[in-house]
C-alpha positions as CSV (number, residue, x, y, z in Angstrom):
1,M,17.6,-62.4,50.0
2,K,15.5,-61.8,46.8
3,I,13.0,-59.9,48.8
4,K,15.7,-57.6,50.2
5,R,17.1,-56.9,46.7
6,F,13.6,-56.1,45.3
7,T,12.9,-53.8,48.2
8,H,16.2,-52.1,47.6
9,R,15.5,-51.5,43.9
10,V,12.1,-50.1,44.8
11,I,13.6,-47.7,47.3
12,V,16.2,-46.6,44.8
13,A,13.6,-46.0,42.1
14,L,11.4,-44.0,44.4
15,T,14.3,-42.0,45.6
16,S,15.3,-41.2,42.0
17,S,11.8,-40.2,41.1
18,L,11.5,-37.9,44.1
19,L,14.9,-36.3,43.1
20,L,13.7,-35.8,39.5
21,Y,10.4,-34.3,40.7
22,S,12.2,-32.1,43.1
23,C,14.6,-30.9,40.3
24,A,11.8,-30.3,37.9
25,G,9.8,-28.4,40.6
26,N,12.9,-26.3,41.4
27,K,13.3,-25.6,37.7
28,L,9.7,-24.5,37.3
29,T,10.0,-22.4,40.4
30,A,13.2,-20.8,39.1
31,T,11.6,-20.1,35.7
32,A,8.5,-18.7,37.3
33,K,10.6,-16.5,39.5
34,L,12.6,-15.3,36.5
35,I,9.4,-14.5,34.6
36,A,8.0,-12.6,37.6
37,E,11.3,-10.6,37.8
38,A,11.4,-9.8,34.1
39,N,7.7,-8.8,34.0
40,K,8.3,-6.5,37.0
41,F,11.2,-4.8,35.3
42,A,9.2,-4.3,32.1
43,T,6.2,-3.0,34.0
44,N,8.5,-0.4,35.7
45,A,9.9,0.5,32.2
46,D,13.4,-0.9,32.9
47,Y,13.3,-2.5,29.5
48,T,17.0,-3.3,29.2
49,T,17.0,-5.3,32.4
50,A,13.7,-6.9,31.5
51,Y,15.0,-7.9,28.1
52,D,18.1,-9.4,29.6
53,R,15.9,-11.5,32.0
54,Y,13.6,-12.7,29.2
55,T,16.6,-13.9,27.1
56,Q,18.0,-15.8,30.0
57,M,15.1,-18.3,29.9
58,E,16.0,-21.4,27.8
59,S,12.3,-22.3,27.4
60,R,9.3,-20.1,26.9
61,Q,6.7,-22.8,27.4
62,E,5.6,-21.2,30.7
63,W,5.1,-17.7,29.1
64,D,1.5,-16.5,29.1
65,S,0.0,-13.6,27.2
66,V,1.1,-11.0,29.8
67,T,4.7,-12.2,29.6
68,Y,4.8,-12.2,25.8
69,R,3.2,-8.8,25.7
70,L,5.8,-7.3,28.1
71,A,8.7,-9.2,26.4
72,T,7.6,-7.8,23.0
73,I,7.6,-4.3,24.3
74,S,10.9,-4.7,26.0
75,A,12.5,-6.1,22.9
76,S,11.2,-3.3,20.8
77,K,12.3,-0.6,23.3
78,T,15.8,-2.0,23.3
79,D,15.9,-2.2,19.4
80,H,15.8,-5.9,19.2
81,D,13.3,-5.6,16.4
82,S,13.4,-9.1,14.9
83,I,12.9,-10.6,18.3
84,A,10.1,-8.2,19.1
85,R,8.4,-9.2,15.8
86,A,8.8,-13.0,16.7
87,W,7.5,-12.6,20.2
88,G,4.7,-10.2,19.1
89,R,3.1,-12.9,17.0
90,H,2.1,-14.8,20.1
91,Y,-1.5,-13.8,21.2
92,L,-3.6,-11.1,19.8
93,S,-2.7,-7.4,20.0
94,T,-6.1,-5.9,19.4
95,N,-6.7,-2.5,21.1
96,D,-3.4,-2.9,23.0
97,T,-1.8,0.5,22.4
98,L,1.6,-0.1,24.0
99,K,2.1,-3.4,22.3
100,L,0.9,-2.2,18.9
101,T,3.1,0.9,19.2
102,A,6.1,-1.4,19.9
103,L,5.3,-3.7,17.0
104,N,4.7,-0.8,14.6
105,K,8.1,0.6,15.5
106,S,9.9,-2.7,15.1
107,L,8.1,-3.7,11.9
108,C,8.9,-0.2,10.4
109,A,12.6,-0.7,11.3
110,L,12.5,-4.1,9.6
111,G,10.7,-2.7,6.5
112,K,7.7,-5.0,7.1
113,D,5.0,-2.6,5.8
114,S,2.6,-5.3,4.9
115,E,2.5,-6.6,8.5
116,R,2.2,-3.0,9.8
117,A,-0.7,-2.5,7.4
118,E,-2.4,-5.6,8.7
119,L,-2.2,-4.4,12.2
120,A,-3.4,-0.9,11.2
121,E,-6.4,-2.5,9.3
122,Q,-7.3,-4.4,12.5
123,N,-6.9,-1.4,14.7
124,T,-7.5,1.6,12.4
125,A,-9.1,3.9,15.0
126,L,-6.2,3.3,17.4
127,F,-3.6,3.8,14.7
128,I,-5.2,7.1,13.7
129,E,-5.8,8.4,17.2
130,K,-2.7,7.3,19.1
131,I,-0.1,5.5,17.1
132,L,0.5,7.0,13.7
133,G,-2.0,9.8,13.0
134,E,-4.7,10.1,10.3
135,Q,-2.7,10.6,7.1
136,P,0.2,8.3,7.9
137,T,-2.4,5.5,8.7
138,Y,-4.3,6.1,5.5
139,S,-1.1,6.2,3.5
140,L,0.1,2.9,5.0
141,L,-3.2,1.2,4.2
142,A,-3.4,2.7,0.7
143,R,0.1,1.6,-0.2
144,H,-0.7,-1.9,1.1
145,Y,-4.0,-2.1,-0.8
146,A,-2.4,-0.9,-4.0
147,K,0.4,-3.4,-3.7
148,T,-2.0,-6.3,-3.1
149,N,-4.5,-4.9,-5.7
150,N,-7.2,-4.8,-3.0
151,S,-10.4,-2.9,-4.0
152,K,-10.4,-1.3,-0.5
153,L,-8.0,1.2,-2.1
154,K,-11.0,2.9,-3.7
155,S,-12.4,4.1,-0.4
156,I,-9.0,4.9,1.3
157,Y,-7.7,6.9,-1.7
158,T,-10.3,9.5,-1.3
159,H,-9.0,10.2,2.3
160,L,-5.5,10.9,1.1
161,T,-4.3,14.5,1.2
162,E,-0.5,14.1,0.7
163,T,0.4,14.8,-3.0
164,A,3.2,12.2,-3.0
165,D,0.8,9.4,-2.0
166,K,-1.9,10.5,-4.4
167,T,0.6,10.7,-7.3
168,K,2.2,7.3,-6.5
169,L,-1.1,5.5,-6.2
170,F,-3.3,7.3,-8.8
171,G,-2.7,4.8,-11.6
172,T,-3.8,1.8,-9.6
173,Y,-6.8,3.7,-8.1
174,F,-8.0,5.0,-11.5
175,N,-7.8,1.6,-13.1
176,M,-10.0,0.2,-10.2
177,V,-12.7,2.9,-10.5
178,R,-12.7,3.6,-14.2
179,K,-15.5,1.2,-15.0
180,E,-17.6,2.6,-12.1
181,V,-17.5,6.3,-13.2
182,D,-18.7,8.1,-16.3
183,D,-16.5,10.0,-18.7
184,K,-17.2,13.3,-17.0
185,E,-16.1,12.0,-13.6
186,A,-13.1,10.2,-15.1
187,T,-12.0,13.5,-16.7
188,T,-12.3,15.3,-13.4
189,L,-10.2,12.7,-11.6
190,C,-7.5,12.9,-14.3
191,R,-7.4,16.7,-14.2
192,E,-7.0,16.6,-10.5
193,A,-4.2,14.0,-10.8
194,L,-2.4,16.2,-13.4
195,K,-2.5,19.1,-10.9
196,D,-0.6,16.9,-8.5
197,N,1.7,15.5,-11.2
198,P,1.7,17.1,-14.7
199,N,3.5,14.0,-16.0
200,D,1.2,11.3,-14.7
201,V,1.1,8.8,-17.5
202,V,-2.3,7.3,-16.7
203,A,-4.0,10.6,-16.5
204,L,-2.3,12.0,-19.6
205,N,-3.2,8.9,-21.6
206,Y,-6.9,9.1,-20.6
207,M,-7.1,12.8,-21.4
208,A,-5.2,12.4,-24.7
209,V,-7.2,9.5,-26.0
210,S,-10.6,10.6,-24.8
211,T,-10.1,14.1,-26.2
212,Y,-8.9,12.6,-29.5
213,N,-11.9,10.3,-29.7
214,N,-14.3,13.2,-29.1
215,A,-12.7,15.2,-31.7
216,E,-12.8,12.4,-34.2
217,S,-16.5,11.7,-33.5
218,K,-17.4,15.4,-34.0
219,Y,-15.2,15.6,-37.1
220,K,-16.8,12.6,-38.8
221,K,-20.4,13.8,-37.9
222,T,-19.7,17.2,-39.2
223,M,-18.3,15.9,-42.5
224,D,-21.1,13.4,-42.9
225,D,-23.7,16.1,-42.4
226,Y,-22.0,18.3,-45.0
227,N,-21.6,15.4,-47.5
228,K,-25.4,14.8,-47.2
229,N,-26.2,18.4,-48.0
230,K,-23.4,20.2,-49.9
231,T,-24.9,23.7,-50.0
232,Q,-23.2,27.0,-49.4
233,A,-24.9,27.3,-46.0
234,A,-23.8,23.7,-45.0
235,Y,-20.3,24.5,-46.0
236,A,-20.3,27.6,-43.8
237,Y,-21.6,25.6,-40.8
238,M,-19.0,23.0,-41.4
239,S,-16.1,25.5,-41.6
240,R,-17.4,27.2,-38.4
241,D,-17.5,24.0,-36.5
242,L,-14.1,22.8,-37.7
243,K,-12.5,26.1,-36.7
244,R,-14.3,26.9,-33.4
245,V,-14.9,23.4,-31.9
246,I,-13.1,20.5,-33.6
247,T,-9.7,22.0,-34.3
248,P,-9.2,23.2,-30.6
249,M,-10.1,19.7,-29.5
250,Y,-7.4,18.2,-31.8
251,K,-4.9,20.7,-30.5
252,Q,-5.7,19.9,-26.9
253,S,-5.3,16.2,-27.6
254,R,-2.1,16.9,-29.4
255,D,-0.7,18.7,-26.3
256,Y,-1.6,15.8,-24.1
257,F,0.1,13.3,-26.5
258,E,3.2,15.5,-26.8
259,R,3.5,15.4,-23.0
260,L,3.0,11.6,-23.1
261,R,5.7,11.3,-25.8
262,K,8.2,12.9,-23.4
263,A,7.1,10.7,-20.5
264,E,7.2,7.6,-22.7
265,P,9.7,8.2,-25.5
266,D,9.6,4.5,-26.6
267,N,5.9,4.3,-26.9
268,K,5.1,4.2,-30.7
269,N,1.4,4.3,-30.1
270,N,1.6,7.9,-29.0
271,V,3.4,8.7,-32.2
272,R,0.7,7.1,-34.3
273,Y,-2.0,9.2,-32.6
274,L,0.1,12.3,-33.2
275,I,0.4,11.5,-36.9
276,N,-3.3,11.3,-37.2
277,I,-3.8,14.5,-35.3
278,Y,-1.3,16.5,-37.4
279,R,-3.0,15.2,-40.5
280,R,-6.3,16.6,-39.2
281,L,-4.5,19.9,-38.5
282,D,-3.0,19.8,-42.0
283,N,0.6,20.0,-40.7
284,K,2.4,17.9,-43.3
285,Q,5.9,18.7,-42.0
286,K,5.1,17.2,-38.5
287,V,3.5,14.2,-40.1
288,Q,6.7,13.5,-42.1
289,E,8.9,14.0,-39.1
290,L,6.9,11.6,-36.9
291,E,6.5,8.9,-39.6
292,K,10.3,8.6,-39.6
293,L,10.1,7.5,-35.9
294,L,8.0,4.4,-36.7
């Protein structure tokens, strides 16, 4: 009797195992079938039907790189951008034009420019040639590098041609390259920036301060030379230099600082510079007016 009961239990257990295996096999077969159907619809550009099939699957454990790729494209094409972003993270997208185009579109819709820039950095040639175009790609990368204070901005900035991009990013770019260029090149960069944006604070500040410092240096040297040799001829040379060289420099610096004062009305440092300049220009009325602002 005991043998019969044991045998019965073994048969029941085996039968249950076979049923479970059969169900699991059927489930795997059904999932594989659904995957194949979805991939076929996506391959034939029926993205709406494909996306519907992909979302019917409760589990994505059986999805391979091909399925994730086609699912990502389908989600993006049907404006399910958050899902496209999530699915697109599976497997690399390097040199995959269709997937990168889909991801770029969805990430743009979601405002994820940093993620777009990372993709563009990894696939720059493809983004330039087939996905965004040259200037939009450089713009995307430049804005990303400026935001993250990445020195790669220095090389990208020189490729920018759009005034809006150059104006927005000039301050960050100039601060990065300032120690690497001489005063002449720095002046050239700032003059170019002021052509794009006459109110660029960084460029105005550099031009104002550097012009003022040059004027002060020449003024002090001229006065020192005269004080060492106070002759009629020395006085004539001093007067000539003050009128022809130094005064125009102070006036130029004054103009830059006045523009700065309009751009930064609360910056008292600009007022202090202007007080010194107007003293050099012997304009007592302006000195008194500005001193009241401190």
